[in-house]
N, C-alpha and C positions, 0 to 999 in steps of 0.2 A: 533634380538633386542628388547626390550621392546619398549612400545611407547613415554617414554621418549627417552631413545637413538635413536631412529628411526630420530628424527629431531634436539634433543642436540648435537648430534657428527657431523653430517654437518653441521649444522648453526655457531657452535662454532669454527668449523676447519678451519685454516687460509686457506685453497686450495679450501672451499667450492664446492665440489664435493656429488651431491647428486644421483649419479649413485645406490650405494647401497641402499637407503632407498624408492628412487621414481620408479612408473613405467615410462615406455615409452610414455604411453599414459597419464602420471599423468596431472592433474590439480590444481592450485594454485590462489586463490582469496585472495589479500589482501587488507583489509579494514583499511589502514593508519597506519597499524602498522611498515611497513617497507617502506611505499612511501606516499605523502600527498594525495592522491586521491585514486579511486577504480579502481583495477586492476584486470582482472583475463588473468593468461597466459596458455597456452595448451601446451602439447609435452615438453619433459624433456630438450632436447637443447634449446628450447627455455627462460625456466624457468631458465634454468644454467645462461644463459647469461643476462637477463632481473637482476636476484635478485642477482648476484654475487657483483655486488656495492653496493645496498641499504641492502643489510646483513652485509657487511663486515663495512660499516657507524653505524650502528644500535649496532654492537655488544651484539647481545642477550647473556642472563646468566641467570642463576636462576631458571634453567626449572623444573615444578613441573606437576605431572600427578595428577588431578584433581578426583575424585571417581566419579564412574557412569561410567565405561567404558561400550559397551554395542554391540551387535549383528544386524544387518540390513540387513533386505531382498531386494534387490530391483530389481525383477521380480522372476520366480521360480528358477533360477539356480545359480544366482548371491547373495552372503553373503560378508558382511562386517561387520569390526571390526572398531568402532566408540569410540574415546573419544576425551578429550579435558588436552591442555599442558598450564598449565599459567609460561609467560617470563616475562622478564624486557630487553628492550633497553635503550640506554644511555639517553630516553627523556620519556619513558613512561610505565606501565604494560599493557602485553599483554595477549591474550589467543591465542590458534591456534587449532582448530578442524579438526581432523584428519579423515580419511577414509581410513581403511588398505584392502587389499585386496590380496589376494595368489598366489603368482609367478607361473610359471612352476617347481623351484626348490621348492616348498614348503615354501620359505620363504612369509614373509607378508612384504609388502612394501605400500608406500601411492597412492592411487590412485587420493583421493584429501586432499588437505590440504587449509584449510579457514584461516586467518590470522587477528587478529584486535586490532585495540587498544580499553583498556578499561579505563585508566587513564592516564594524562600528571603526570610526576612526580614533586611532592611538591605541587601541588593541590589539594584540601582536599574538598570533597563534603559540601554542606553549608546546604542543605538539612537534617535535624534529624525528631525526634519525636514533636517537638514545632509548633507550628502553630499561624497566620500566618510565612511564612518564608520568605518572599521576604518583605525590607524595606516598611514601609506605604508611599503611592504615596503624589507626592504634586504637585497638576497640578496647572500649569504656563502658561502663553501664547507662551512661548518660554521655549522650555523644552533641555537637552542634553543628550541620549540616547549612550549606545555602540551600541546596534542594535535595530532595530525596526522590526516588524512581522508585516504583512499585512493579516490578517486572524483570528479569532477566533476558527476555526475547530478543529479540534482531530491533524492536524497537526501542525496548529501553535501554539496551546497550550502547546503542546509537546516541541516543537522548546527553545519556551521561557521558561518553565520549567528546561531545559539542560541545556540553558544557564545562567539562576540564579543559578542554583546548582554550575555552577562553577563561580560565585560572577560576572559575565558579566548582566548590568544594560540593561535592556530589557522592549520594550515597544510593546504592542500589540494593532492594529487597527483591528477595526470590523464595517463593514459598517450596519449591522444591529442593531436594536434595544436592542437586549439581545443575549448573546451564547446560542447556541445551536440552531438558531433558521431556518436554512438550515435542520436540521432535523426536526424539528416541523412542517416544511411547505411538509412534506411527506405524504403520504396516513397514516394511519390509525393503519394498520396491517401490515406494514413494521416493520421487526425486523430483528438484526444482523442472517447473515448464518453460522455461527462460534460461537464456544462455548465463554460464559463469559469469560474464562481465558486465553483464547488466544487474546483477544481484548482489554483489559485495558491500559492506558496509564501509562506513568513513573510514579513511588512515588505513585501511587494511584490507587491500585484495584475497581472495582466495588463495591458498598454494599454488605455484603453478602445475604441480601434478595433478590438481582435481581435472576432471573430465569437463565437457562443454556442460551436461548437465548433469547436478550436485547431488550423490543419493541423501536422504534426511539423516544416516548417520554421521555422514562429513560435514552434512551443515551444524549438525550438534558441536561435533567436535571445534569447529570454525569459531563457533560462539563462545566455546572454553576457551581455545587461544588467545580469542579476541582479547577478553577479560583478561588473560595472563600476559599479552602483548602489550597493553596501555595501562597496565597494573590500576585497571577499574577498582574501586571500593565494592564491593559485591557480601553482601548478606546470605547466605544459602539456608534454607529451613526456617525461614523466618515469615511470619505470618502480625499480622495487622491486630492486636489486640483491643487496642481503643485511639479514637482519634479527636482531637479537638484543634479549632481554629480561635487566635486573640485577636480580635480586629483593632484593638489600640497597639498592638505592638507588631502585627501582621506577620503572625509566627505560627506555624503549625508545633501542636506536641504529640506525636505516634508514642504510643506504648506497645514495642514489638516482643514475641516471644517466640524464642528459639529453641527449638528440639534441644534439649537434654542440657539445655544452660539457663541461667539466669536471665530474668527478663531484663531488657532496656528499654532507656528513653532517649527520644533523638527530636529535636527541635530545627526547624527550618523557615525558610519566608517561601519554599515553592515545593508544591507536591504534584508528581507527576503521575498520571494514572497509566501503564504501559501494561496491562495485562492482554487486551484484545477481547474482543467479541465473539469469536469464532472458536474454528477447532483448538484452535491454539490459545483460547483465552480462558477454558474449561466451560464453554457451552454443552448443556447436557444434550444427550442423543435424542434425535427425536423417533420414537419408537410407535409407526401407525399402528393402529388399530384394526387386527383383521379378524375376524368371527372363525372359532372352534380353532385356536390355535393349540388349544390343549390335547385336541385328535392327534394333533401332527406325532409321527411317531419317531424322527428326525431333530435335528436341532435349528433351533434357530439365535443368531445374535446380530447386531447391531456391526457396522463397518469399522465402529474404533474398536472392538474388541480382536478383530482380525490383526493377523501380526504376519503370517506365511503361510503358502500351503503345506508346508513341512509340520504346520503345527496343527494343521486340518483333519489331513486322510480322508478327504472325503470324496465319494465317486461320483457323484450326481448332486451339482450345485445350482443353486438359483441365486441371483445375485439381481437382488432390487434396485433401482435408480438406475438413471444414465450420467451422471456427474463426472470429474475425474476421477473419485475413487472407485465407482463402480467399473468404471473401464479397465483400470490399474487392478484391480482385486481380480475380475474375470479373466485378465489376462494372467495373471500369476497363475489362479488356476487353472486354466486351459493347457500352459504350457508345463504343467508339470503333471497331465495324466488327466484331469478330471472333465466329466462332460458337465459343458458349465453353459447357462442359460441365461442371458440379460433381459430382463422386465423392465420395457423402458415404457413409460406412462405418459411420458407429452416430448415434442419433439425437444432435440439437442442439436445444437450448432456444433459440426465438428470442423477444426481447421488443423491443418498437418506444421512440424515444428518451420518447414520451410518457408511456411506463411509468417509466421511466428519472427524468423527471424528478416523477414523483409520488413515486417514493422519495426522492427528493431536494428535497422542497419547502422544506426551509431556504434552500437556494442559488436559488432560481430562483420569479419571479414579483413582486409587488409587494410592498413593505411586509416585505423579507427582514430577520432582525437581523442584526448584525454578524456577521462570519464566526467571530468567537470565542464567540458562542453557538450558531451554528450548529452548529459542528462537537462542542459539548458535547452540543447534542441526539440530533446522529448517532450518538453514542456511548451514549446514555442507556441501552439495552439489553445486558447483558454478551453474548460470544458465544454463549454457554454459550444463551442465551435465544432469538438469533436464529436460532440452528441447531434449536432445537427448535419455532418457531413459525414456519417460514421459510413451512410451504406456508399458513397462514394471513394472513399478510403478502401473497403474491402471489394468493391467492384475492380478497381485496379490489377487485386491480385485473386482473383475469383477464377481466372484459368489455371493456376497454381494447383486447386484442389478437385478440379473440376472431376477430373476420373474419379479420384477418392471417394466425392458426394454420389456419383452414378452408381459406383457398386454397391458402395451400402445402401442407397436406396432398392436394388434389387435385392436385398435379402431383408426386406421388411424394416430396413431402421427409418425411424422418420426423423426428418430432416425441417427445417423451417422453411417458409417459403422466401422467395426472392428477396423482396423486401425487410428481412429480416438478418439478422447477423451475430456470431457472438459476443459483440463488443456489449448489448444492454442483455442477455438472458442466458441459460446457464447454458455452458458448453463444454466439449472437453477437445483437448489438446492432442491430437494421436500421436500416441510412443509406440507404437506396433498391435493393438487390440483391433482397429479397425481391418488388419488382414488377417487376424485372426477370424473373424464375422463372415468377411467374403468367402475367405476361405473355406469355411462349414466347418471351422472347430468353434466357436460361439455361437449360439442360436438364441437369435433375435425375436424374444415375444413381445408384440408390440399394437397398440391400438387397442388394446383391451383391459379395463379393470378389473383387481382380482376380488373375489366375491368371497372365498373363504379358505381357509386349509381342510386339507382330508388328512386322513393317516400317510398317506404316501405321496404328499406335495401340494401343489396348488391349485385351485379351481377359479377359472376366471366364469366374467359375466357373462361369454359366451358359452357357455358348457364346456371350454376346452379344457386340459388338464394338464400340470406340467410334475415329472415326476421330481424329488429331491431327497436325498437323506441330509440338505443341510441348504438353510434358507437363509443369507448374510442380508441384512437390510441397509443399504446403502442411501438413506433417507435421509441425511442431514442431519444438521442439530438442531435445538431449539431458538428461536431469534430472540438474542441477548441483545438492549441498547446498552449504548454507554453509560447512560444515565443507572441504567439497574445496576451495571458494573460499580457505577458512584458511590451507591447506595451500598451494596456488598463489601463496600473496600472501605468507605468512611463513612456509613450512617445515613439514615435518613435527612437529618437536619443538611448535611452538606449537599447530598442528591435534590433537595428541593429548591437550592440556591442555583443550581444551574440551567443553562437553557435546556430544552431538547438536543440532545445531540446527537450524532452520526448520520442525519438526512441530510438533503441541499437546502439550503439558505436560498434568499431571494436572489442571490450572484454566481448560483451554482457553485458554492465552494462548500465543501464538508462544514457543517454548525461544529463548533466546539472542539476540534480534532487540528491537534496542530497550532491553534490558534484559543482567545478567549475563550473562557465556560461559562460566563456569568458571575463566578467567585473567585474573589482574588488570590493569587497564589495557587489556584488548581488547573491544572492542566489534563490532558489527555493526547497519548500518541498510539498510534494501530495502523497496521497496512502490512503490506509484503516487503521480502528483503529492499526493493527500489525506496517504497514511499520512506522505509526507515532511515536509507542513506541521506535521503534528497530533504525529508522535509524534517529532519529531526536539526537542519542548520538553522531553519527559521524560527522553531520552537524556543531553540538556544539563543539565539538572537533577542526575539522579543525580550526572554528572562535578562538578558545581560544589559538591555535597552532599561528596563524599570532599574534594575541595579545600579544603571550608570543615573539616576533619575532626569531619565531624555524625552519623558512622556508629560504631556498637558495634564493638570490636576483630573480630568475626566477621561484620561486615557485613551481621545479619541484622535490625537494628534500629536505629531512633536514637537518641543522647543522650539522655537528658532533661537540659535545660538549667535 
């Protein structure tokens, strides 16, 4: 069967049988196309059982194979055919990304199928070439919006843009004095570890003049320009003083305090928390307790306090930690003349930017597809399959970084074993620090725990010492859950009503992020720049479906139109 027939025939048939089209060990991930949630099902009997009713209600039709069918390898011996089909249901236009594998009888069957809603029927995108695109804001002491987003970082702005594009009035609240300040507050040498085309937000790309990797200051400026370009309604220096939810009217009421101005009251049917949980979300720096710190004659700072080598001026520097920030800071200090030691407490996976480019082929190189197509191919395999086959994926590219890893190992750098890789552990994407280590400009101290401070530096559990006049603790941040963020933003009563958020659910989908939380009208958005662009569409579509009355009373299925 052709790519279209593989899915059009069984999905359109009244008896809905997938035996001829799907492998027994197949996966089907659905992002709103057939269910109003994110679901991943594994194994043909379970897929058949779960999707039989939703597919019958959706009545998919008008299947069309999009250009760009491709071959993909996962592991040395695993080859697949991937492509995208477009189809319509009774309520939406959708796409499905298929991954076909050759079965024992030489026929090609679906090993993975990822379906997603693209656009609700009858809803016209508002954004076009004209700017500004949103209606001008009218600031009053009492305002009514359909949605309020808390946080004007990449996730908050992306959600607001997606909602406004669907005609849903949206207000964004930002606690800092300017959009992008969370990026500006980081160390000056910070830049994106993935290429520009992978990172832009919906509707507005990074300027062509930007380099392949974007410095943090340019990301901050881009976020500010993004808001101005689209005309998004954003209040800065805004803090939520009180939150309440009226169940009878399904309405949030927010009391918002503004720096130097009178407080305002805003009502909305949907409230989206987009402050994040990590570095950009205000998590507290983690400072390990190291004995005899008071005896040290030098300075001790957390990496969150570090801005640049020019602000420090130290000659003998110890950086404790081996994540991306630790390597970046060590590189900055060594490049500006400091004698730098990197303390590595556990193995760290190291990959080159060349390897990252190989993993992101849809965004890098010549003749790359449109971002919307590249994004769909990028998520062509459900998260479960990526975890199960991550070793195979990395094995293909292992030769690229072989010399890099061997050189690091010779200089005392601890690397994970061959069964481990950066996809599920702490990692560093090399942007130059590895060369400084292998050339001797940065010394690695590994394999021993820090025992205590001495007046002149650090003492390790084997009795060895490292002299320093500055110790930088690149030891990460406190583990903050989204449920804790919910309590800090909206109060304990709201937080108690939501599910445990942020971990993996039984389907290997992120619980309560970009999807239902357990509290009516409450949503959360978090993630990197790619997640902001891609998943914001689905959060907006979920809200729009509710505004259009397309869900059953229990919100577990779409109504049959």
